[in-house]
Every structure is written in structure tokens, then in C-alpha cells.
ZADO-352454 format. One line per 10 residues: number of its first residue (from 1); their letters; for each residue x, y, z of C-alpha. Coordinates in steps of 0.02 Angstrom, whole numbers, plus 50000, padded with zeros to 5 digits. Layout:
N
NUM	a	X/Y/Z | ...
This chain:
824
1	mrfsfptfla	46058/49463/51353 | 45851/49465/51354 | 45734/49613/51351 | 45729/49799/51474 | 45636/49736/51603 | 45578/49898/51634 | 45539/49900/51455 | 45434/49755/51473 | 45351/49814/51650 | 45312/49963/51537
11	gltlaipafa	45225/49843/51423 | 45124/49754/51544 | 45050/49911/51619 | 44964/49947/51443 | 44895/49757/51478 | 44698/49733/51469 | 44628/49561/51504 | 44674/49408/51418 | 44571/49352/51260 | 44517/49539/51241
21	tepvdylrdv	44503/49543/51028 | 44411/49372/51019 | 44221/49330/51046 | 44184/49298/51224 | 44131/49120/51263 | 44008/49078/51369 | 44045/48897/51427 | 44239/48913/51435 | 44223/49119/51504 | 44062/49140/51559
31	kpllakncyg	43956/49013/51639 | 44136/48991/51772 | 44124/49143/51828 | 43935/49149/51881 | 43977/48975/51940 | 44101/49037/52083 | 44034/49209/52118 | 43826/49167/52063 | 43773/49004/52116 | 43802/49016/52298
41	chgaklqksg	43609/49132/52285 | 43553/49087/52104 | 43583/48917/52084 | 43534/48729/52082 | 43477/48741/52274 | 43431/48931/52305 | 43352/49041/52182 | 43338/49223/52273 | 43214/49320/52198 | 43185/49202/52081
51	lrldtavaii	43303/49196/51980 | 43455/49056/51931 | 43606/49111/51843 | 43642/48930/51793 | 43602/48909/51621 | 43609/49055/51474 | 43418/48999/51452 | 43385/49061/51650 | 43474/49215/51635 | 43381/49276/51480
61	kggknglviv	43217/49214/51589 | 43251/49333/51711 | 43182/49308/51900 | 43030/49373/51990 | 43089/49547/51985 | 43085/49552/51784 | 43224/49548/51640 | 43420/49541/51709 | 43511/49557/51538 | 43460/49625/51370
71	pgksresrli	43534/49537/51244 | 43640/49657/51138 | 43644/49792/51272 | 43763/49775/51418 | 43725/49944/51479 | 43507/49928/51515 | 43563/49776/51589 | 43508/49756/51781 | 43644/49632/51805 | 43770/49729/51774
81	eavegnsgge	43715/49889/51848 | 43719/49764/52013 | 43892/49686/51976 | 43954/49871/51975 | 43841/49929/52122 | 43751/50041/52036 | 43582/49967/52065 | 43541/50067/52235 | 43554/49931/52307 | 43699/49818/52375
91	rmplkktplt	43819/49753/52271 | 43838/49580/52208 | 43896/49468/52241 | 43827/49485/52410 | 43970/49423/52539 | 44103/49403/52419 | 44229/49488/52348 | 44161/49615/52203 | 44203/49555/52032 | 44349/49627/51960
101	saqiailksw	44335/49767/51803 | 44409/49627/51703 | 44277/49502/51739 | 44134/49644/51719 | 44205/49683/51559 | 44175/49491/51518 | 43994/49471/51570 | 43980/49647/51463 | 44059/49579/51304 | 43965/49416/51322
111	idagargpaa	43782/49516/51333 | 43798/49654/51215 | 43889/49495/51070 | 43695/49434/51100 | 43727/49326/51280 | 43710/49182/51170 | 43719/49012/51254 | 43722/48827/51204 | 43511/48785/51181 | 43546/48595/51239
121	ekpddgksga	43608/48653/51418 | 43562/48579/51573 | 43545/48656/51740 | 43660/48585/51870 | 43544/48519/52003 | 43684/48512/52142 | 43726/48307/52128 | 43723/48243/51953 | 43848/48371/51889 | 43722/48404/51740
131	ghwaftapvr	43784/48492/51606 | 43996/48514/51687 | 44106/48493/51538 | 44217/48366/51636 | 44102/48250/51662 | 44032/48215/51503 | 44139/48091/51400 | 44249/48198/51269 | 44216/48187/51078 | 44316/48194/50969
141	ppipvvknsq	44313/48364/50888 | 44341/48399/50714 | 44479/48485/50650 | 44494/48652/50612 | 44510/48727/50460 | 44627/48900/50473 | 44713/49019/50355 | 44875/49015/50393 | 44912/48821/50354 | 45085/48832/50313
151	wlrnpidafi	45102/48853/50501 | 45044/48682/50517 | 45152/48552/50561 | 45029/48421/50654 | 44823/48442/50724 | 44880/48524/50871 | 44940/48660/50786 | 44777/48694/50703 | 44672/48706/50882 | 44809/48824/50937
161	larleeagla	44815/48931/50770 | 44616/48943/50743 | 44601/49032/50924 | 44762/49137/50887 | 44680/49204/50700 | 44504/49221/50785 | 44595/49359/50905 | 44664/49445/50754 | 44858/49349/50834 | 44991/49278/50734
171	psgeadrvtl	45092/49124/50794 | 45299/49179/50859 | 45424/49092/50729 | 45525/48954/50759 | 45672/48964/50894 | 45832/48940/50817 | 45900/48771/50794 | 46028/48777/50970 | 45874/48821/51071 | 45792/48711/51000
181	mrrlsldllg	45873/48564/51044 | 45935/48635/51221 | 45727/48642/51245 | 45674/48489/51182 | 45844/48406/51293 | 45802/48475/51447 | 45623/48448/51421 | 45628/48255/51372 | 45794/48223/51477 | 45813/48334/51618
191	lpptieevda	45991/48343/51530 | 46082/48481/51436 | 46148/48425/51250 | 46329/48424/51237 | 46421/48531/51120 | 46461/48369/51001 | 46263/48313/50991 | 46234/48497/50949 | 46359/48519/50832 | 46301/48340/50744
201	yladqqpgay	46127/48419/50759 | 46164/48567/50677 | 46273/48486/50528 | 46118/48375/50503 | 46011/48478/50348 | 45936/48352/50288 | 45731/48333/50304 | 45672/48262/50447 | 45826/48306/50570 | 45711/48368/50706
211	erlvdrllgs	45608/48227/50700 | 45746/48094/50715 | 45817/48193/50863 | 45645/48185/50940 | 45668/47982/50914 | 45828/47979/50989 | 45787/48065/51141 | 45635/47973/51162 | 45749/47816/51161 | 45858/47869/51293
221	phygerwgrh	45861/47772/51461 | 45849/47980/51519 | 45676/47989/51486 | 45620/47883/51607 | 45721/47992/51747 | 45643/48145/51692 | 45473/48093/51667 | 45481/47997/51822 | 45524/48146/51910 | 45363/48216/51884
231	wldvaryads	45286/48054/51906 | 45360/48052/52106 | 45293/48216/52118 | 45129/48167/52098 | 45159/47976/52183 | 45216/48093/52349 | 45395/47988/52353 | 45500/48008/52475 | 45643/47917/52592 | 45574/47932/52742
241	ngysidgpre	45422/47925/52838 | 45358/48080/52896 | 45304/48161/53043 | 45415/48199/53186 | 45519/48025/53197 | 45541/48047/53002 | 45618/47853/53028 | 45717/47801/52860 | 45614/47680/52742 | 45664/47572/52604
251	iwkyrewvid	45545/47611/52438 | 45693/47657/52322 | 45638/47520/52210 | 45476/47596/52164 | 45567/47728/52103 | 45661/47611/51979 | 45506/47537/51922 | 45425/47714/51866 | 45601/47728/51767 | 45585/47571/51688
261	alnqnlpfdq	45406/47577/51647 | 45403/47739/51562 | 45576/47708/51483 | 45495/47510/51409 | 45320/47661/51358 | 45225/47544/51491 | 45030/47577/51416 | 44971/47698/51524 | 44820/47595/51588 | 44928/47480/51628
271	fvieqqagdm	45062/47603/51707 | 44877/47644/51832 | 44847/47462/51862 | 44994/47397/51912 | 45021/47530/52017 | 44833/47533/52107 | 44833/47332/52119 | 44962/47264/52034 | 44988/47114/52172 | 44816/47078/52122
281	lpgatteqki	44840/47033/51929 | 44845/46851/51885 | 45012/46777/51897 | 45072/46964/51987 | 45255/46969/51934 | 45385/47040/52084 | 45405/47200/51979 | 45206/47200/51962 | 45196/47178/52153 | 45356/47336/52191
291	atgfhrntqi	45227/47442/52074 | 45089/47445/52209 | 45223/47557/52311 | 45142/47711/52243 | 45011/47674/52372 | 45158/47645/52525 | 45224/47840/52491 | 45103/47886/52605 | 45185/47940/52794 | 45205/47817/52959
301	nqeggidleq	45194/47906/53122 | 45322/47816/53219 | 45291/47931/53385 | 45270/47817/53541 | 45090/47820/53592 | 44989/47842/53443 | 44829/47766/53402 | 44877/47652/53253 | 44708/47659/53181 | 44683/47825/53173
311	frveavadrv	44858/47821/53082 | 44842/47686/52957 | 44643/47765/52923 | 44735/47928/52890 | 44857/47844/52746 | 44711/47771/52672 | 44612/47946/52657 | 44764/47998/52580 | 44748/47877/52449 | 44582/47899/52411
321	attgvvflgl	44628/48089/52403 | 44790/48069/52295 | 44687/47941/52175 | 44539/48050/52156 | 44690/48229/52107 | 44804/48125/51994 | 44674/48013/51913 | 44520/48091/51909 | 44573/48274/51945 | 44441/48295/52082
331	tlgcarchdh	44461/48357/52259 | 44383/48194/52321 | 44467/48251/52511 | 44344/48390/52533 | 44206/48237/52533 | 44297/48171/52698 | 44196/48260/52835 | 44035/48306/52726 | 43969/48318/52569 | 44092/48407/52430
341	kfdpisqkef	44031/48590/52434 | 44047/48615/52267 | 44048/48454/52177 | 43922/48307/52156 | 44044/48211/52279 | 43943/48154/52427 | 44030/48083/52611 | 43948/47912/52576 | 44038/47907/52411 | 44205/47959/52484
351	yqlfaflnnq	44199/47815/52616 | 44134/47690/52455 | 44281/47746/52373 | 44397/47732/52561 | 44325/47542/52587 | 44424/47493/52436 | 44596/47530/52484 | 44520/47482/52673 | 44590/47293/52624 | 44770/47292/52631
361	depalplasp	44890/47244/52734 | 45072/47354/52726 | 45222/47238/52701 | 45390/47242/52628 | 45429/47140/52486 | 45610/47062/52516 | 45705/47050/52336 | 45795/46903/52366 | 45797/46713/52356 | 45670/46620/52455
371	elaaqrealq	45815/46544/52555 | 45902/46720/52588 | 45728/46815/52628 | 45692/46641/52762 | 45875/46660/52844 | 45845/46871/52874 | 45656/46836/52924 | 45736/46715/53065 | 45887/46840/53119 | 45770/46970/53122
381	akinqlaaef	45638/46889/53241 | 45800/46843/53349 | 45870/47023/53329 | 45667/47089/53400 | 45680/46979/53538 | 45846/47023/53584 | 45819/47215/53572 | 45626/47199/53692 | 45730/47128/53816 | 45893/47265/53795
391	mdqqqdwlkr	45739/47408/53780 | 45685/47338/53972 | 45856/47352/54035 | 45878/47523/53953 | 45719/47567/54065 | 45768/47491/54207 | 45923/47572/54228 | 45856/47751/54171 | 45724/47710/54315 | 45860/47712/54427
401	lsddersqld	45926/47865/54366 | 45896/48003/54492 | 45809/48164/54398 | 45947/48272/54417 | 46060/48124/54341 | 45943/48115/54197 | 45943/48333/54152 | 46136/48305/54156 | 46120/48178/54002 | 46193/48260/53865
411	rdiqvilnlg	46068/48293/53748 | 46095/48191/53604 | 46100/48035/53702 | 45923/48088/53776 | 45849/48089/53606 | 45924/47920/53555 | 45855/47859/53717 | 45684/47919/53691 | 45673/47844/53504 | 45623/47650/53506
421	feqrdrkqkq	45776/47534/53465 | 45703/47524/53282 | 45701/47712/53261 | 45870/47720/53279 | 46023/47739/53163 | 46191/47669/53145 | 46268/47834/53221 | 46156/47844/53343 | 46164/47671/53399 | 46365/47678/53404
431	tlmaffkkra	46337/47838/53499 | 46237/47757/53616 | 46366/47598/53645 | 46516/47730/53689 | 46394/47783/53807 | 46345/47645/53904 | 46542/47575/53878 | 46545/47712/54008 | 46416/47704/54101 | 46313/47557/54107
441	palyeklkal	46426/47397/54059 | 46298/47282/54059 | 46190/47359/53924 | 46342/47377/53822 | 46382/47198/53803 | 46191/47179/53756 | 46197/47321/53626 | 46368/47241/53564 | 46283/47077/53525 | 46146/47154/53454
451	esieknqpkf	46255/47218/53329 | 46351/47103/53272 | 46190/46996/53215 | 46140/47142/53145 | 46306/47132/53060 | 46283/46956/52996 | 46113/46977/52924 | 46117/46957/52744 | 46106/47119/52653 | 45970/47125/52517
461	pttmvlkerp	45831/47275/52456 | 45666/47274/52505 | 45526/47376/52475 | 45349/47434/52532 | 45186/47359/52459 | 45037/47323/52469 | 44914/47151/52508 | 44752/47127/52484 | 44706/47038/52657 | 44596/46861/52641
471	kpretyihvs	44456/46943/52769 | 44391/47126/52716 | 44395/47246/52834 | 44233/47337/52860 | 44205/47516/52811 | 44103/47651/52886 | 44050/47820/52862 | 44177/47910/52962 | 44049/48030/53060 | 44124/48225/53034
481	gdftrkgaal	44269/48141/52963 | 44317/48055/53143 | 44371/47858/53119 | 44290/47851/53302 | 44120/47878/53248 | 44069/47740/53141 | 43901/47791/53050 | 43818/47676/52900 | 43925/47506/52830 | 43965/47521/52661
491	tpgvpavlhp	44024/47421/52531 | 44146/47507/52369 | 44085/47588/52255 | 44108/47729/52132 | 44039/47916/52126 | 43866/47890/52023 | 43925/48060/51933 | 44039/47950/51842 | 44034/47805/51730 | 43992/47634/51815
501	lrnaaqptrl	44102/47490/51892 | 44113/47354/51738 | 44087/47228/51892 | 43964/47292/52029 | 43940/47121/52136 | 44102/47127/52219 | 44206/47232/52170 | 44388/47232/52199 | 44530/47364/52198 | 44565/47283/52040
511	dlarwlvdpe	44392/47328/51983 | 44444/47512/52046 | 44606/47508/51952 | 44526/47462/51807 | 44384/47575/51811 | 44504/47715/51802 | 44573/47682/51646 | 44393/47628/51564 | 44377/47719/51413 | 44216/47763/51462
521	npligrvtvn	44299/47874/51619 | 44257/48065/51574 | 44421/48124/51665 | 44577/48029/51644 | 44609/48049/51479 | 44589/48241/51495 | 44674/48257/51679 | 44834/48155/51594 | 44853/48242/51445 | 44833/48399/51512
531	riwqhyfgkg	44976/48369/51652 | 45091/48319/51516 | 45039/48476/51416 | 45075/48586/51556 | 45265/48517/51600 | 45289/48579/51405 | 45209/48752/51406 | 45195/48797/51614 | 45016/48792/51621 | 44878/48665/51565
541	lvetendfgt	44752/48690/51431 | 44660/48680/51603 | 44766/48771/51739 | 44702/48718/51883 | 44768/48571/51831 | 44715/48469/52014 | 44529/48518/52005 | 44435/48473/51829 | 44266/48524/51954 | 44145/48644/51956
551	qggmpshpel	44270/48771/52027 | 44401/48733/51920 | 44455/48834/51777 | 44376/48816/51612 | 44497/48724/51467 | 44581/48894/51391 | 44565/48773/51203 | 44405/48638/51264 | 44422/48562/51071 | 44610/48525/51090
561	ldwlacqfia	44596/48453/51261 | 44450/48328/51188 | 44551/48293/51041 | 44702/48256/51139 | 44616/48159/51260 | 44519/48041/51138 | 44690/48043/51041 | 44778/47982/51201 | 44636/47834/51232 | 44608/47776/51065
571	pasaagegra	44709/47844/50929 | 44648/47870/50742 | 44725/47901/50599 | 44695/47876/50407 | 44769/47705/50428 | 44711/47636/50589 | 44891/47649/50648 | 44945/47684/50842 | 44918/47621/51004 | 44795/47654/51153
581	wdlkslhrli	44873/47726/51296 | 45038/47763/51223 | 45146/47906/51318 | 45299/47907/51187 | 45172/47945/51057 | 45105/48097/51137 | 45247/48158/51202 | 45284/48151/51035 | 45158/48240/50956 | 45154/48386/51071
591	vtsatyrqss	45339/48405/51033 | 45351/48395/50858 | 45216/48540/50860 | 45236/48723/50761 | 45158/48763/50936 | 45289/48700/51043 | 45434/48732/50923 | 45384/48933/50925 | 45506/49049/51001 | 45497/49107/51186
601	rqrldlakld	45535/49290/51131 | 45414/49449/51211 | 45304/49518/51085 | 45222/49697/51123 | 45071/49623/51072 | 45062/49478/51158 | 45097/49563/51308 | 44944/49678/51290 | 44812/49565/51222 | 44855/49387/51288
611	pnnrllgrqd	45004/49440/51448 | 44978/49266/51516 | 45001/49171/51367 | 44860/49082/51359 | 44816/49063/51175 | 45001/49003/51150 | 45056/49128/51037 | 45246/49093/51105 | 45319/48976/51215 | 45361/49005/51373
621	rlrleaevir	45505/49004/51458 | 45524/48894/51621 | 45640/48911/51760 | 45720/48727/51794 | 45670/48618/51930 | 45792/48610/52063 | 45838/48422/52017 | 45886/48484/51849 | 45979/48661/51889 | 46094/48518/51982
631	deglaasgll	46089/48391/51844 | 46148/48528/51720 | 46291/48586/51840 | 46347/48405/51828 | 46328/48393/51671 | 46434/48544/51620 | 46567/48505/51739 | 46598/48325/51688 | 46560/48262/51854 | 46384/48188/51812
641	nckiggpsvf	46392/48005/51843 | 46251/47930/51731 | 46197/47780/51815 | 46028/47734/51823 | 45925/47666/51955 | 45990/47621/52123 | 45982/47667/52319 | 45977/47848/52339 | 46135/47938/52370 | 46202/48093/52492
651	ppqpegvfrf	46278/48249/52413 | 46342/48357/52518 | 46222/48459/52612 | 46276/48602/52712 | 46291/48562/52912 | 46149/48590/53042 | 46010/48530/52921 | 45945/48427/53073 | 45983/48559/53190 | 45795/48577/53202
661	tqvprewkas	45719/48432/53196 | 45673/48309/53324 | 45769/48184/53288 | 45956/48228/53218 | 45982/48115/53048 | 46149/48061/52985 | 46218/48146/52837 | 46372/48069/52786 | 46416/48144/52610 | 46474/48013/52471
671	tdrdrwrrgl	46661/48034/52437 | 46626/47907/52278 | 46542/47913/52100 | 46377/47928/52185 | 46419/48099/52246 | 46394/48178/52080 | 46239/48090/52041 | 46086/48157/51985 | 45963/48250/52074 | 45821/48125/52074
681	ytyfwraaph	45929/48017/52180 | 45960/48111/52336 | 45885/48054/52481 | 45757/48137/52532 | 45704/48164/52710 | 45537/48226/52726 | 45607/48317/52898 | 45707/48399/52839 | 45750/48368/52635 | 45914/48426/52551
691	palmvfdapd	45901/48621/52564 | 45967/48644/52376 | 45824/48548/52316 | 45680/48658/52432 | 45769/48803/52390 | 45707/48798/52211 | 45558/48734/52270 | 45537/48559/52262 | 45388/48485/52360 | 45392/48412/52525
701	aagtctrrvr	45321/48244/52478 | 45209/48262/52644 | 45033/48251/52491 | 45026/48247/52309 | 45096/48378/52201 | 45030/48408/52019 | 45110/48561/51993 | 45271/48637/52092 | 45280/48840/52106 | 45431/48917/52024
711	sntplqaltl	45493/49057/52140 | 45611/49183/52120 | 45730/49216/52285 | 45885/49277/52322 | 45943/49106/52420 | 45919/49027/52256 | 46078/49143/52173 | 46165/49113/52343 | 46150/48931/52339 | 46210/48937/52141
721	lndeaflefa	46376/49033/52205 | 46410/48954/52368 | 46347/48796/52389 | 46476/48667/52425 | 46413/48572/52255 | 46389/48695/52130 | 46566/48780/52205 | 46619/48589/52158 | 46552/48623/51990 | 46643/48774/51951
731	qalaarvsqe	46792/48703/51993 | 46775/48569/51892 | 46708/48668/51754 | 46860/48754/51741 | 46971/48615/51757 | 46886/48534/51585 | 46880/48715/51516 | 47083/48700/51543 | 47130/48524/51501 | 46995/48481/51357
741	kqgsdsermq	47027/48661/51271 | 47171/48727/51188 | 47226/48901/51120 | 47168/49083/51183 | 47061/49158/51289 | 46936/49175/51162 | 46920/48993/51112 | 46926/48940/51294 | 46771/49066/51344 | 46686/48990/51175
751	ylfrlclsra	46700/48832/51256 | 46658/48859/51422 | 46496/48963/51376 | 46438/48823/51253 | 46451/48693/51402 | 46335/48804/51514 | 46226/48853/51375 | 46229/48758/51217 | 46246/48919/51123 | 46407/49040/51087
761	pgsaenhrlq	46422/49201/51160 | 46411/49354/51081 | 46517/49515/51053 | 46469/49598/51200 | 46463/49430/51315 | 46645/49365/51262 | 46682/49540/51291 | 46632/49571/51477 | 46695/49380/51527 | 46867/49417/51446
771	qlleqqraef	46865/49570/51551 | 46812/49477/51726 | 46932/49335/51676 | 47085/49475/51657 | 47017/49562/51815 | 47029/49409/51921 | 47209/49347/51850 | 47241/49535/51902 | 47188/49506/52086 | 47228/49302/52104
781	grepkearal	47405/49380/52037 | 47436/49506/52214 | 47332/49371/52326 | 47365/49216/52272 | 47295/49136/52442 | 47125/49201/52374 | 47137/49079/52240 | 47189/48952/52340 | 47048/48975/52422 | 46916/48959/52285
791	lparlstqan	46983/48787/52232 | 46965/48619/52281 | 47086/48565/52422 | 47163/48411/52338 | 47262/48516/52203 | 47417/48471/52128 | 47568/48567/52163 | 47613/48590/51987 | 47426/48653/51972 | 47425/48841/51900
801	ivelgawtav	47319/48925/52049 | 47302/49100/51985 | 47260/49019/51825 | 47131/48889/51894 | 47065/49011/52024 | 47027/49134/51872 | 46928/49010/51768 | 46841/48956/51920 | 46778/49137/51948 | 46718/49156/51792
811	arvllnldef	46643/48977/51784 | 46537/49017/51958 | 46450/49162/51851 | 46416/49044/51705 | 46324/48943/51824 | 46239/49092/51911 | 46146/49139/51738 | 45962/49146/51734 | 45982/49068/51562 | 46080/48942/51634
821	itrd	45935/48887/51749 | 45807/48933/51599 | 45738/48812/51494 | 45693/48953/51336
């Protein structure tokens, strides 16, 4: 259905380095290469043989032993001899991996082209960050002039096409309308379009049909779910505390806040401020307090005997590192134990940022009336008192057991007895009650009384939030990162390489939040638009989306990155229209571009000259994320429960998931419509995440995730075929086709195909599936028990088992297609 894989591989064997036909750019191509491989010996701190390689001027100047390059003549340049190992001495760089032939080709091309570089380039002194592109505020560049101006739909396209034309390449044509609609729906909503929606779009032949489709999708409440999932990855959201105990937590209201904020198109600067310090805003609302759950998504260690301060410090350090990666694109966590090895971030500056986030309590916010909250609080105090008495009595009972008696206790009982009272879930408490009823009736009565009080507690949700302490904690440098070794005392501050704080006298966490989204921040705009771009094209304009520091990659399109950042923070238009920090406007700008609308079909010229598609001469085919694959199955089968928000749910999962965890947990699959809610709402245990999520590369929520990996493994195919949930989808899909579509097998097959892939099947595809259907009918006709085994347990006695079984088999094939789990 696609391209011949052997032919594609043959094309790759002919590939030469990307951008081979366009001029090598010093700042984009040469400087990062030298920074990564050469600055250690020939940079700011050390200049062996008097040679510096951190500016083009210094390279041309050479060192004590004379010139190292001859502009225009790479063959006569000693630098090339050194990196190729042809100089008679040791091959450069010393004690590092030799440069690849592609990297050497970049240096040769730059030298042969005249070794040009910016005359005003500043050397990096190793501290100030001078000269690094990301630490300089973006300036709105002019929109390039291109030859093929008819292709342009908005300014994004001019920047993309200018680079393609430099390389002698043309963009790809626009994808067909069905592919484009499916792509757009999956990207904006995480759901495929319905057949009715596709037909309505195809019928709309008036100008602006595509733009109207974009606006409709951006207005859907499912938009907040789709892009909320991306944000929850960076926020390291989970429904449990992590570490070995991995107790449950209640924080789903934060997830709901994210979805609502995105649907309301809350300006991004406010979106950031409320998550960093919503509780400190004047007259803070409950919703703004809920938003601070962003920093409560850190792990909590509940093991007995731990140093609570140690793990509080770990959580604060995680918040600093997460802030750095998510909002600044910097690896601040590298400066926890020592000055950053590569970026101008000192250990002192790490702990100055730490000071902002070191002054909070971590309460649970009751989401109920004050009276109800007070009633629950009073009951909880009584429960805590009785639980403490019960645990003391339990300990006395255990002491009276002999070692032999203790060793003979059931393993599950031993595990439960080693947990604190608050760490036991409902099933564990019931198991223990049944055990004590036989073995320790005094303890049984106590536990029964506790259960009675717990049942009578008012039921209302709570959520985990931050709350500023009235008296600040003292913050010190932690010597070598050890919280027990106090260095110099510090007050809050920000890295000197970036813009200054507006309130430098007594800055608070709210000041930090406002500093992050200050328009003078050179990083926030670039980092944000780059991460959004990444979701549409598979990789960012800066491919190292989590590292804009000196060891990160250069932008493939630096002018476009800066134009987008400026447009996002301070939009410009002829009429002066537009709103700053408008996420939906940014999405609309990207998806209405000709660049986004290109076909993803492979082209031999691009495979040869730009195999990684960095020039964006076509769209990329992207394997869908774990949750969206589930959502596609739910949508195609007609089972999807479209409810938005609320607590996490428990779809079916294989037995034995908790067999290897320290604390076995109960997973009781939902039997109502919660069973078919979107993957976003699946309860996420950090110690034992849902297998169908993990097999498709969902992050583990241990830390921030700015880009998911996309693997391709046999387990994925096995999951799509055999997982209980996907078998349910196939059963429901077969029943849906049988009930909703009357007519011939061919007409039903067309309907089934469109439900799964949005498009109609080709004649060869239709023929092959018809063969499968007839084959399955014949086999199930001979062995009806095989058909019955493939169908739901609760099935009407009037059902045609052979027919349903055959269509279920075909449905399983459709749900397992590469195209089904791919955004084209």
C-alpha cells in the first residue's frame, strides 16, 4: 500500500549528507561541530598551541604553529589533515570519537567556500554565554523572497521554500483531501474523523473549506484533551507517588485544569504563571491554586525509615530541573553538584533558583464547601488517631509470633503488614480484615470500626497543590549536591546569562513565574514554538528540543524559529491585530501552511539529498502515540465514551501486571462506560503502568518528557491483535458494520475500511480482504467453536456466530495495519 521497503533501503544506501547541495552555514553547521569536539582544547578555558577555534576570525588567524586553514583550499588546510589523521601526528580531536566523513565534509565545504563567518562574532568566555545564539533575544527577520511564490500560503512557507530553493529542491505537492483531514483531526484532536465529517468536508468545494475545518477542530473540546496529553508529558503527570511503595494520589483535577485552560485558550504566559505560582496571585481562585499541581507531580517516597527532608529536597531539585527543561530548554539539573560543564550556569545559580521553590508547603486542597471540608478533616483526625492505636496493637501482636509463625504467613499478608495504614488500598484492608477475623479478633474489631468511620467520611475530591510558607526556609549551596553539606547561604536569583529579574529586591516564586514569560526572555518563545512544531513534523526546528545550550543542536531554520517566536510573543500584522501568547493562533498558523499540508510520500531526490527531511521537502509519517492508538480503536468500533475530565479510569489490562512490584495493587477493570474512555484518562501507576501504554512508548512519568520515542517492536503487533481491549474493539467494530451497513460484502468492506482509515480501499486491497472474509467464513463454518471463542461472552443466541466471527477476524486485520497506527 506504500512503497517497496527494499527499494527504499536501496535509496538510503545512496544517501549523502543532508544539505549537501546547499551552502554550508558557519553558525548552523560549523560552529556547533567545533563546539562539541574542539572547544575543550581550543576554546575559552584552554588554547593548546595558542589556537582558538571558537570564532571564525580566530580559526583564520591560526595559532603558534601558523595557519590551520587556507580559505578556499581545504586540501592545503592543516585542520583537515589533523581531523583526517593525515598530519603525521595524532588524529584530532584527541581522546574523542573521530569526526565522521560527513562532519569532515562540512568543514571542507566551509573552507572551500571561503571560510566565511560573522565579523561581529563574540568568543564565548565560558561563563557569560557570549556568542551562543540561544542566549541572544530573537529579532523578527524579514520574510524571504522566493521564486515559486504561488506555493506560499503564509510566511512559514517562505522560510521553508527559501531553504529548499537554495538546495535545488522543490516542495512536495499537497496531500489528498482525505489524508489531510485525517492528519489534521489526529493532530488537533487525537481522534480520527468520522465518515460523515469526511463526506461533509469533501462536499465543501467553496474557497476556505480547509480553514473552516481547522477552526472547527480548534473549537472542539477534544482539542484540550489532545494537547493536554502533550503538556502532561512535560508536567510528568501520574496517578501514583512513585518509588517502590508507589501509593495512589489524587491529582486528576490538575489534568482537568490543563484541558480546560487549553480549550479556553488561556494565554500561554498566564498558563505558565498559574502553574508556577497561581496560589500567589492576588485573590487567587480555586482554579489558579489547582494549577500549581504542575510542581506537585514530583515523586513521593513513602518507605519507612527514610529521611523525609532528603526526599523533599529531591522534589525541589526536580522542580528546578523541570523548569529549566520545559520553559528554558536548558539542562539546569547538570549544575546541581557543580558548575555546568558546558553552559554558563553555575552551581550557585542552580541553588538561587532552588531558593524560589524551597519555600512551599505541599497540602491537599479540598474541593468542597468549607463545612464539608471541616467535617471530613475532623473525621480524618479521628481516623488517624485510631489508625495509630491499631498499628501499635498490630505491632504488639506481631511481636508475640514466633519466627516460624511469621514465616508461615501468606506472602500477601506479609506485604500488607509491612505497609503503613494509609498505604493500604481498599482490597488490602479487606484482605487483612478477613485474616484478623480468624487469627486476631481484637484487631479485627478495631479494623472494622476504622472501616465504618472511613465509609462515613464525606466524599469529595482533593488535589495536590503548592502553598507558600509564611516563614521562608533557608537555602544553601549543597556541596557536591549533598543536602547535608551546607555551603554558602543564598537568596533567590536567576542565571546571569539571561535577562534580569524585574523585582530584584525580595523576589518570590511569582516573580520567577513572571520572569519566565518576560518578553525579554530569549528562550521561552523559541522553546515553546519549537516543541509545538515538533508535534506536527516529528522533530523540532531545533532537534534537541530539551537542550538549547551550547551542546544542543543548531536550528535547521534559525530565521523561521525566531520569526515564529516573535510572532508568538508579540504578533505583527498589517492591521496590528493578534493577541500575544495565543496558542490556538500558533496552531492555526502552522496547520494552514503549505509546509504542513504537503504529502508525506517518499521522493528519491529527497531521500538522496536530505534523508532526514530536515529541509521539510515533504511531511513526515508519524506513528501515533499510545493513547491515540487506543482512541482510534475506540472511535472506529463505536465504543468511545466522549466524556471530558473527571477521575482516572481502569480499562482492562492483562493479569499479573503487579506481580513484580513491591506492593501488589488492585486493578478492577471498569464494567460501565468508563471502560471505553480515552487513553488520556487511564489510571497511571508509576511502578506498573498499563502495558498497552508502555509498549507504544508512553513515558514513565519519573521525570519531564519533552519528546516521546517511537519504537517499532513485535510486541506492538501482538498487543493490537491479542490485548483484551483491542479484541473488544474488533468485536464491536464487526458488530457495528453488521448493524449499520446493509448490502453486499463489498459495500460492508468499504464501510469497515473507511471507519478505520477514513479512505476507501483500493481494488487490490478490497479483493484481498474479501478473500480473507470468505476464507474465515469457510473455516468457522467447519469449526463454529473457533468462531464462538473469538466473540464476546455475552452474545445473543440469535446472533450469526459464523458471520460475526468472520467479520471480527477482518476487523482485527484492519486494527493492526501500519496505516491504522500512523499519522500520514
